[in-house]
C-alpha positions in Angstrom: 171.9 126.5 62.5 174.4 127.2 59.8 174.8 130.9 60.6 175.5 132.5 63.9 172.3 133.5 65.8 171.6 135.7 68.8 171.1 134.1 72.2 167.5 135.4 72.2 166.7 133.7 68.9 168.3 130.5 70.1 166.2 130.7 73.2 163.0 131.2 71.2 163.8 128.3 68.9 164.4 126.0 71.9 161.1 127.2 73.4 159.2 126.4 70.2 160.9 123.0 69.8 159.9 122.1 73.4 156.3 123.2 72.8 155.9 121.3 69.6 157.4 118.1 71.1 155.1 118.3 74.1 152.0 118.9 72.0 152.5 115.7 70.0 151.4 113.9 73.2 148.0 115.5 72.8 147.6 113.7 69.5 148.1 110.3 71.1 146.1 111.3 74.2 143.0 112.0 72.1 143.7 109.0 69.8 144.1 111.1 66.7 147.1 109.3 65.3 148.6 105.8 65.1 152.2 104.6 64.7 154.3 107.5 63.3 151.5 109.2 61.3 150.6 112.8 61.8 152.6 115.9 62.6 152.5 119.3 64.3 154.4 122.4 63.3 154.7 126.0 64.7 156.3 129.2 63.5 159.3 130.6 65.3 157.8 134.1 66.0 159.5 136.9 64.2 161.3 134.7 61.7 160.7 132.8 58.5 161.3 129.5 60.2 159.1 126.8 61.7 159.6 123.7 63.9 158.1 120.4 62.8 158.1 116.7 63.7 160.8 114.6 62.1 159.7 111.9 59.6 158.9 108.4 60.7 159.8 108.8 64.4 157.7 107.1 67.0 155.8 109.4 69.3 157.4 108.0 72.5 160.8 108.9 71.0 160.0 112.6 70.4 162.0 115.1 72.4 162.6 118.8 71.9 166.0 118.0 70.5 164.5 115.7 67.9 162.3 118.4 66.5 163.6 119.9 63.3 163.7 123.5 62.2 162.9 124.5 58.6 162.9 127.7 56.6 159.9 129.2 54.8 160.5 126.9 51.8 160.7 123.7 53.9 164.5 123.3 53.7 166.2 121.9 56.8 167.9 124.6 59.0 168.5 122.8 62.3 168.3 119.2 63.2 169.9 115.9 62.3 166.8 114.0 61.0 164.7 114.4 57.9 161.6 116.6 58.3 158.1 115.2 58.1 156.9 114.1 54.6 154.2 116.9 55.0 156.8 119.7 55.4 156.2 121.2 52.0 152.5 121.5 52.8 153.1 123.2 56.1 155.6 125.5 54.5 153.2 126.5 51.8 150.5 127.4 54.4 153.0 129.5 56.4 154.1 131.4 53.2 150.5 132.2 52.1 148.7 132.5 55.4 150.7 134.9 57.6 148.0 134.8 60.3 148.7 131.1 60.8 151.2 130.2 63.5 150.5 126.5 63.8 149.5 123.6 61.6 148.4 120.0 62.5 147.8 117.0 60.4 146.2 113.7 61.7 144.5 110.7 60.3 141.9 110.7 63.0 139.3 108.0 62.2 136.0 109.8 61.9 137.3 113.0 60.3 139.3 110.8 57.8 136.2 108.8 57.0 134.5 112.0 55.9 137.5 112.8 53.9 137.4 109.4 52.2 133.8 110.1 51.2 134.8 113.6 49.9 132.0 115.0 52.1 132.2 118.1 54.4 131.0 117.8 57.9 127.7 119.9 58.0 127.1 122.5 60.6 124.5 120.7 62.7 126.0 121.2 66.1 126.7 124.4 68.1 130.2 123.1 68.7 130.8 123.2 64.9 129.4 126.7 64.7 131.5 127.8 67.6 134.8 126.5 66.5 134.6 126.3 62.7 132.0 129.0 61.8 130.2 126.6 59.5 130.7 123.3 57.8 134.2 121.7 57.9 135.1 121.8 54.2 136.6 119.3 51.8 139.8 120.1 50.1 141.0 118.6 46.8 142.8 115.3 46.4 146.6 115.9 46.3 149.7 113.8 46.2 152.2 113.9 49.1 155.7 115.1 48.3 155.4 118.6 47.0 153.3 121.6 47.9 150.1 120.4 46.2 148.5 119.6 49.6 149.5 123.0 50.9 147.9 124.7 47.9 144.7 122.7 48.5 144.6 123.7 52.2 145.1 127.4 51.5 142.6 127.6 48.6 140.0 125.8 50.7 140.4 127.7 53.9 140.6 131.1 52.2 136.9 130.8 51.3 135.9 129.5 54.8 136.0 130.5 58.4 136.9 127.0 59.3 140.3 126.2 61.0 140.0 122.7 59.6 140.0 121.2 56.1 139.4 117.5 55.2 141.7 116.8 52.3 139.9 114.3 50.1 141.1 110.7 50.5 143.8 111.8 53.0 142.6 113.4 56.2 142.3 116.6 58.3 144.7 119.5 58.4 144.0 122.2 61.0 145.5 125.7 61.5 145.6 128.2 64.4 147.3 131.2 65.7 149.8 128.8 67.3 150.3 125.1 67.5 148.2 124.7 70.6 145.2 126.3 68.8 145.7 124.0 65.8 145.8 121.0 68.1 142.5 122.1 69.7 141.0 122.4 66.3 142.1 118.9 65.4 140.7 117.5 68.6 137.3 119.2 68.1 137.3 118.3 64.4 137.4 114.6 65.3 134.8 115.0 68.0 132.2 116.6 65.8 133.0 114.3 62.9 132.3 111.3 65.2 129.1 112.9 66.7 127.6 113.8 63.3 128.4 110.3 62.0 126.5 108.8 65.0 123.6 111.3 64.4 123.3 110.1 60.8 122.9 106.5 62.0 119.7 107.7 63.8 118.4 109.9 61.0 119.1 113.2 59.2 120.7 115.8 61.5 118.9 119.2 61.7 120.9 122.1 60.2 121.5 125.3 62.1 120.3 128.5 60.5 123.0 130.8 59.1 122.1 133.7 61.4 122.5 131.4 64.4 125.8 130.1 63.1 127.1 133.7 62.8 125.9 134.5 66.3 127.4 131.4 67.9 130.8 131.9 66.1 131.0 135.5 67.1 130.3 134.8 70.7 132.7 131.8 71.0 135.5 133.6 69.2 135.2 137.0 70.9 133.4 136.6 74.2 133.8 133.0 75.5 136.6 132.4 78.0 138.5 134.1 80.7 138.8 137.5 78.9 135.0 137.8 79.4 135.4 137.8 83.2 138.3 140.3 82.9 136.1 142.7 80.9 133.4 142.5 83.6 135.9 143.4 86.2 137.2 146.3 84.2 
């Protein structure tokens, strides 16, 4: 960093860099990326900074030290490599969606195939209702290099409960309260995109009624998981 920082901030930055570096292994584990494509970022809590993957670096070369730190405008703050080519998009999301703590971009095959068609993934599975609260929407076509992609992500997700958006002719971007949640969304986005594609090969999938989508989403977001057991013990 160019300016002196406290030990506590330096420790927090190091923690986020390590977390983001480790999470990139999940993208290759679930076969969501190839070569050097794709990226993960995460806010540094309590600051206007975020950590993101460097541009064009192989996944097996990623380390906590290779992760770069940027400010809210996407300018490099810490690191000796150029940030991801999608940094401006991530920065725009963080500036305009304060509830978002992590952003992921992949070119996972099935989700990207839906994006190439400019078609949302319909809510025809309980997993889609659970995780995304309805269809996975399509965002507008945008050119890489400025914040156009970020604007498309924010405009699309503001009118949806979904944590994923399929940017037309590009691929999926996902958001979450932190980077791990955004990675989970990316994994499930690809899974349901694949399953619905297979279903369409057999016939037209059956939609889920809106009231059932609402009920499924509410339960999954607020009841499902270990906190349910804790409430029962209380």
